C-alpha positions as CSV (number, residue, x, y, z in Angstrom):
1,M,2.9,22.3,47.7
2,K,0.1,19.6,47.0
3,V,-1.9,22.8,45.4
4,Q,0.9,23.6,43.1
5,L,1.3,19.9,42.0
6,L,-2.4,19.7,41.5
7,A,-2.7,22.9,39.4
8,L,0.2,21.8,37.6
9,R,-1.1,18.2,36.8
10,L,-4.9,19.9,36.0
11,S,-3.3,22.3,33.7
12,M,-1.3,19.5,31.6
13,A,-4.6,17.2,31.5
14,F,-6.5,20.7,30.1
15,A,-3.4,20.8,27.5
16,V,-3.7,17.3,26.2
17,A,-7.3,17.4,26.2
18,A,-7.3,20.3,23.6
19,A,-4.5,19.1,21.8
20,L,-6.5,16.1,21.2
21,L,-10.0,17.7,20.1
22,G,-8.0,20.1,18.1
23,A,-6.3,17.3,16.2
24,G,-10.0,15.8,15.5
25,S,-11.6,18.8,13.8
26,P,-12.0,19.1,10.4
27,A,-10.2,21.2,8.1
28,S,-13.2,23.3,7.0
29,A,-12.9,24.3,10.8
30,A,-9.4,26.4,9.6
31,V,-9.3,28.8,6.5
32,N,-12.3,28.3,4.0
33,D,-10.2,28.8,0.6
34,D,-12.9,28.1,-1.8
35,H,-12.6,30.1,-5.3
36,A,-14.4,30.6,-8.4
37,V,-13.4,31.6,-11.7
38,T,-16.2,32.4,-14.7
39,A,-15.6,32.5,-18.8
40,W,-18.4,34.4,-20.5
41,D,-19.3,33.2,-24.2
42,A,-19.9,36.9,-25.6
43,G,-21.1,35.5,-29.1
44,N,-23.7,32.9,-27.5
45,S,-24.2,35.3,-24.1
46,C,-23.9,32.6,-21.8
47,Q,-21.7,31.8,-19.2
48,A,-19.5,28.8,-20.8
49,G,-17.8,27.7,-17.9
50,I,-16.8,27.8,-13.8
51,L,-13.8,26.2,-12.6
52,N,-14.1,25.8,-8.3
53,F,-11.5,25.2,-6.1
54,V,-12.9,23.6,-3.3
55,D,-10.6,23.5,-0.3
56,Y,-12.7,20.8,1.8
57,G,-15.7,19.4,1.2
58,E,-17.2,16.2,-1.0
59,G,-15.2,15.2,-3.8
60,A,-15.9,12.5,-6.4
61,P,-19.5,10.5,-4.9
62,G,-18.7,7.9,-2.5
63,G,-15.0,9.6,-1.6
64,G,-15.7,10.8,1.5
65,M,-14.4,14.4,2.8
66,N,-11.8,15.5,0.7
67,D,-9.0,18.3,0.7
68,D,-8.1,20.6,-2.1
69,Y,-9.6,19.7,-5.4
70,F,-11.4,21.8,-8.6
71,V,-15.0,21.3,-10.1
72,L,-15.1,22.2,-14.1
73,R,-18.2,22.8,-15.2
74,D,-19.5,23.2,-18.8
75,T,-22.4,25.5,-18.1
76,C,-23.3,26.6,-21.8
77,G,-25.1,24.7,-24.8
78,N,-22.6,26.3,-27.3
79,N,-21.5,22.9,-29.0
80,D,-18.1,23.7,-26.9
81,G,-16.6,22.9,-24.1
82,V,-14.5,24.3,-21.3
83,M,-10.9,23.9,-20.5
84,A,-9.1,24.5,-17.1
85,L,-5.4,24.8,-16.1
86,V,-4.1,25.0,-12.6
87,Y,-0.9,26.9,-11.6
88,V,0.9,26.5,-8.4
89,D,3.4,28.7,-7.5
90,D,4.1,30.0,-11.5
91,V,4.2,26.4,-11.9
92,L,1.6,24.3,-14.4
93,K,-0.4,21.4,-12.3
94,G,-2.5,20.1,-14.8
95,Y,-4.7,21.1,-17.7
96,K,-8.5,19.5,-17.8
97,Y,-10.8,19.9,-20.5
98,N,-14.9,19.3,-20.2
99,G,-16.8,19.0,-23.3
100,G,-19.9,17.5,-21.7
101,G,-22.7,20.2,-22.6
102,S,-24.5,22.5,-20.4
103,G,-24.4,21.1,-16.9
104,S,-22.0,18.9,-16.7
105,S,-19.3,18.9,-14.1
106,V,-15.9,17.2,-14.0
107,I,-14.4,16.7,-10.4
108,W,-10.2,17.2,-10.5
109,D,-7.4,16.9,-8.1
110,P,-4.7,17.6,-10.0
111,T,-2.3,19.2,-7.0
112,Q,-2.4,19.2,-3.3
113,V,-2.4,23.2,-2.3
114,Y,-0.5,23.7,1.0
115,A,-0.1,26.9,3.2
116,N,0.9,30.2,1.5
117,D,1.0,28.8,-2.0
118,V,0.0,31.1,-4.6
119,V,-2.7,29.4,-6.9
120,R,-3.6,30.6,-10.6
121,M,-7.0,29.1,-11.8
122,E,-7.4,29.9,-15.6
123,I,-10.6,28.7,-17.3
124,C,-11.4,29.4,-21.2
125,G,-13.7,27.8,-24.3
126,A,-11.8,25.2,-25.8
127,D,-13.2,23.3,-29.3
128,G,-12.2,19.9,-27.8
129,P,-9.6,18.5,-25.3
130,D,-6.5,19.5,-28.1
131,D,-7.3,23.1,-28.2
132,T,-4.7,24.2,-25.6
133,R,-5.3,28.1,-26.5
134,G,-8.6,28.3,-26.0
135,S,-10.6,31.5,-26.0
136,Y,-12.6,34.1,-23.7
137,C,-10.3,33.2,-21.0
138,R,-10.5,34.6,-17.3
139,S,-8.1,33.5,-14.7
140,T,-7.8,34.3,-10.6
141,T,-4.8,34.3,-8.3
142,F,-5.2,33.6,-4.6
143,R,-2.8,32.9,-1.7
144,S,-3.7,30.0,0.5
145,V,-4.0,30.8,4.0
146,D,-4.0,27.2,5.6
147,G,-3.6,24.7,2.5
């Protein structure tokens, strides 16, 4: 009886310890849902921009580790900017413009992504922040594994 009680106490202690260790693990220990989509400006033969989804990582400088944000990069010196649109489960969650020129990045957090959400990321060349139609658009869609 004492051996069974000791075994029960030890198994409970191990279960509690495992739960505590798991709770302290960063989100990056789970499935990394990072994705990217690139737009090309055929007229200028350059990569116009990149839209990255970052599942877990450094956000804005000094902000520490963050979960679920986007980085919109204007990568072509073509005097145009790029715009990004993000949809979750077919609902538009936000629109962002970056006209900063070759190499500039904008960190953007329009929504939280949860497990099983279907995320569509779209990037287009744009003539300015009011150009909501854009040109040479590209998109990608993925299902988030663990949010």
